[in-house]
C-alpha positions in Angstrom: 30.4 -71.5 25.4 27.8 -70.3 22.9 27.4 -72.2 19.6 26.0 -70.4 16.5 23.9 -72.1 13.9 23.0 -70.6 10.5 19.4 -71.0 9.5 17.6 -69.4 6.5 15.4 -66.4 6.9 11.9 -66.7 5.3 12.0 -63.0 4.5 15.1 -63.6 2.3 13.8 -66.6 0.4 14.1 -64.8 -2.9 17.8 -64.1 -2.4 19.9 -67.2 -2.8 22.7 -66.1 -0.5 20.6 -64.4 2.2 20.4 -65.9 5.7 20.5 -65.1 9.3 22.4 -66.4 12.4 20.6 -67.4 15.6 22.0 -68.3 19.0 20.9 -71.6 20.3 21.3 -71.9 24.1 23.9 -74.4 25.5 23.3 -76.7 28.5 24.9 -74.1 30.7 22.3 -71.5 29.6 19.4 -73.8 30.4 20.7 -74.7 33.8 22.0 -71.2 34.8 19.4 -68.9 33.3 16.2 -71.1 33.6 14.3 -69.0 31.1 17.1 -67.9 28.7 15.9 -66.5 25.4 17.4 -66.9 22.0 19.1 -63.9 20.4 19.4 -63.1 16.7 21.9 -61.0 15.0 25.4 -60.6 13.8 27.0 -61.1 10.4 28.2 -64.4 9.0 31.7 -65.3 10.2 32.7 -65.9 6.6 31.7 -64.7 3.2 30.2 -67.9 2.0 27.5 -69.9 3.8 28.4 -73.5 4.8 27.1 -76.1 2.3 24.6 -77.4 4.8 22.9 -74.0 5.2 23.0 -73.5 1.4 21.1 -76.7 0.9 18.5 -75.8 3.6 18.0 -72.3 2.1 17.7 -73.6 -1.5 15.2 -76.3 -0.4 13.0 -73.7 1.4 13.0 -71.4 -1.6 11.8 -74.2 -3.8 9.2 -75.5 -1.3 7.7 -72.1 -1.2 7.9 -71.5 -4.9 6.8 -74.9 -6.2 5.5 -76.8 -3.2 7.1 -79.6 -1.3 5.8 -82.5 -3.4 6.8 -81.0 -6.7 10.4 -80.2 -5.5 13.0 -83.0 -6.0 16.4 -83.5 -4.6 17.8 -82.7 -8.0 16.0 -79.4 -8.0 17.5 -78.6 -4.6 21.1 -79.4 -5.5 20.8 -77.5 -8.7 19.6 -74.4 -6.9 22.4 -74.8 -4.3 25.0 -75.4 -7.0 26.2 -78.7 -5.5 26.0 -82.4 -6.4 23.6 -85.0 -5.2 26.3 -86.7 -3.2 26.8 -83.5 -1.2 23.1 -83.4 -0.4 23.0 -87.0 1.0 26.1 -86.3 3.0 24.0 -83.9 5.1 20.4 -85.1 4.8 19.1 -88.7 4.4 15.9 -87.5 2.7 14.1 -84.4 1.4 12.0 -84.3 4.6 15.1 -84.0 6.8 16.0 -80.6 5.2 12.9 -79.1 6.9 14.0 -80.3 10.3 17.7 -79.6 10.2 18.3 -79.0 13.9 16.3 -81.8 15.6 19.2 -84.2 15.7 21.4 -81.7 17.4 18.6 -80.8 19.8 18.0 -84.5 20.6 21.7 -84.9 21.3 21.7 -81.9 23.6 18.6 -83.1 25.4 20.1 -86.5 26.0 23.3 -84.9 27.4 21.3 -82.7 29.6 19.2 -85.5 31.0 22.3 -87.7 31.5 23.9 -85.2 33.8 20.6 -84.2 35.7 20.6 -86.8 38.4 19.3 -84.5 41.1 16.2 -82.4 41.6 12.6 -83.1 41.0 12.3 -85.4 37.9 9.3 -83.5 36.5 11.2 -80.2 36.8 14.1 -81.7 34.9 12.1 -82.9 32.0 10.3 -79.6 31.8 13.7 -77.9 31.4 14.6 -80.5 28.8 11.4 -79.7 26.9 12.3 -76.0 26.9 15.4 -76.8 24.9 13.1 -77.7 22.0 11.1 -74.5 22.3 14.3 -72.4 22.3 15.3 -74.1 19.0 12.0 -72.9 17.5 12.2 -69.4 18.9 15.7 -69.0 17.6 14.2 -68.1 14.2 10.5 -67.5 14.4 10.1 -66.9 10.6 11.7 -70.2 9.7 9.7 -72.1 12.3 6.4 -70.5 11.3 7.0 -71.2 7.6 7.9 -74.8 8.4 4.8 -75.2 10.5 2.6 -74.0 7.6 4.3 -76.5 5.3 3.7 -79.4 7.7 0.0 -78.5 7.9 -0.2 -78.7 4.1 1.8 -81.9 3.4 0.7 -85.2 5.1 4.1 -86.8 4.7 5.7 -84.0 6.6 3.2 -84.2 9.4 4.0 -87.9 9.7 7.7 -87.1 9.8 7.1 -84.5 12.5 5.2 -87.0 14.6 8.1 -89.4 14.4 10.5 -86.7 15.6 8.1 -85.9 18.5 8.0 -89.5 19.5 11.8 -89.6 19.7 11.8 -86.7 22.2 9.1 -88.5 24.2 11.1 -91.7 24.3 14.2 -89.7 25.6 12.1 -88.2 28.4 10.4 -91.5 29.3 13.8 -93.3 29.4 15.1 -90.7 31.9 12.0 -90.9 34.1 12.1 -94.7 34.2 15.6 -94.5 35.6 14.5 -91.9 38.2 11.4 -94.0 39.2 13.3 -97.3 39.2 12.2 -98.0 42.8 8.5 -97.5 42.1 6.5 -100.6 41.1 4.5 -98.4 38.8 7.5 -96.4 37.7 7.5 -97.5 34.1 3.8 -96.5 33.7 4.4 -93.2 35.5 7.4 -92.5 33.3 5.4 -93.1 30.0 2.4 -91.1 31.1 4.4 -88.1 32.5 6.6 -88.0 29.4 3.6 -88.1 27.1 1.9 -85.3 29.2 5.0 -83.1 29.0 5.3 -83.5 25.3 1.6 -82.8 24.8 1.8 -79.7 27.0 4.9 -78.4 25.2 3.4 -78.9 21.8 0.2 -77.2 22.9 2.1 -74.1 23.8 4.4 -74.3 20.8 1.6 -74.6 18.3 -0.4 -71.8 19.9 2.7 -69.6 19.3 3.2 -70.8 15.8 -0.5 -70.3 14.8 -0.1 -66.7 16.0 2.6 -66.2 13.3 5.4 -66.4 15.9 4.3 -63.2 17.7 4.4 -62.9 21.4 6.5 -64.8 23.9 6.6 -68.4 22.8 8.6 -69.5 25.8 5.9 -68.1 28.1 3.2 -70.0 26.2 5.1 -73.3 26.7 5.8 -72.5 30.4 2.1 -72.0 31.0 1.3 -75.4 29.4 4.1 -77.1 31.4 2.8 -75.5 34.6 -0.5 -77.3 34.1 1.2 -80.7 34.0 3.4 -79.8 37.0 0.3 -78.9 39.0 -1.4 -82.1 37.9 1.5 -84.4 38.8 3.2 -82.3 41.5 1.3 -84.0 44.4 1.5 -87.5 42.9 3.5 -89.9 45.1 5.2 -93.2 44.4 3.2 -96.3 44.7 3.6 -98.6 47.7 5.1 -102.0 47.4 1.7 -103.5 46.9 1.4 -101.6 43.7 -1.4 -99.3 44.8 -1.3 -95.5 45.1 -1.4 -94.3 48.8 -4.6 -92.7 50.0 -4.5 -88.9 50.3 -3.7 -87.5 53.7 -6.5 -85.0 53.5 -9.5 -84.1 51.5 -7.5 -81.3 49.9 -4.8 -83.7 48.7 -6.6 -85.5 45.9 -5.0 -88.3 43.9 -6.3 -89.4 40.5 -5.8 -93.0 39.5 -6.2 -94.0 35.9 -6.4 -97.7 34.9 -5.5 -98.5 31.3 -4.4 -101.6 29.4 -0.6 -102.0 29.1 -0.7 -101.8 25.3 -3.0 -98.7 25.2 -1.6 -95.9 23.1 -0.1 -93.1 25.2 -2.4 -90.5 23.6 -5.4 -92.5 24.8 -4.1 -92.6 28.4 -3.4 -88.8 28.3 -6.9 -88.1 26.9 -8.4 -90.3 29.7 -6.5 -88.3 32.3 -7.6 -85.0 30.8 -11.3 -86.1 30.7 -11.1 -87.3 34.3 -9.6 -84.0 35.5 -12.1 -82.0 33.5 -15.2 -84.0 34.7 -13.8 -84.3 38.3 
């Protein structure tokens, strides 16, 4: 089953009723097609946009015209022609209007992971990360404009980081379950989840900085391939808590020791430096 979501088109920001429809892949597409791409097109199924999409479009128009900080919720509801109560029925805050599909994507990711009990865990979370990229590529213009706004407004950057952390926690939770028999499973889960998120965001931002040109999914796949190559030969720890020695000189294993409370970004940076200097 394919579900269609309406999101505003940046090209149509000056027209209050303009918009576009984009296809967001379902779980079946992710599992069956592997590298399914989003398709755009088709008219609205009704003459009037749903209220949620009207609010998103009105907010984007105002953010571009007057700036995020100078735009109030009252401005948005006035432009959309609805009341304040209607706004807060759909969005807890002004920031949430800029990230309208992340809750849905998080829900889909959680459902995907809950049913993915087989296969290589790293491959599964790579597929889960691709769900996020497909959400962005569903409407490149919207995604690029949002990216530019987040670069300009510190509060939006902070909000974006909090959303990224929620994706990372969902991936780490899944990996902890899959590595339950590994004495170092919790650490492995946290580091691998952080690495996947960092790789995904590297590919995503490369594509966004290009203005949404080129194949965004391919950019993310290349970044994820780096993580899979790095962790693909990593094996579970022994019961003593140490990583087994490599079977041959060609089968190198990198061991990183970090304090339990060390930030994940510091652990990932240490791994990258070790691999680079290796």
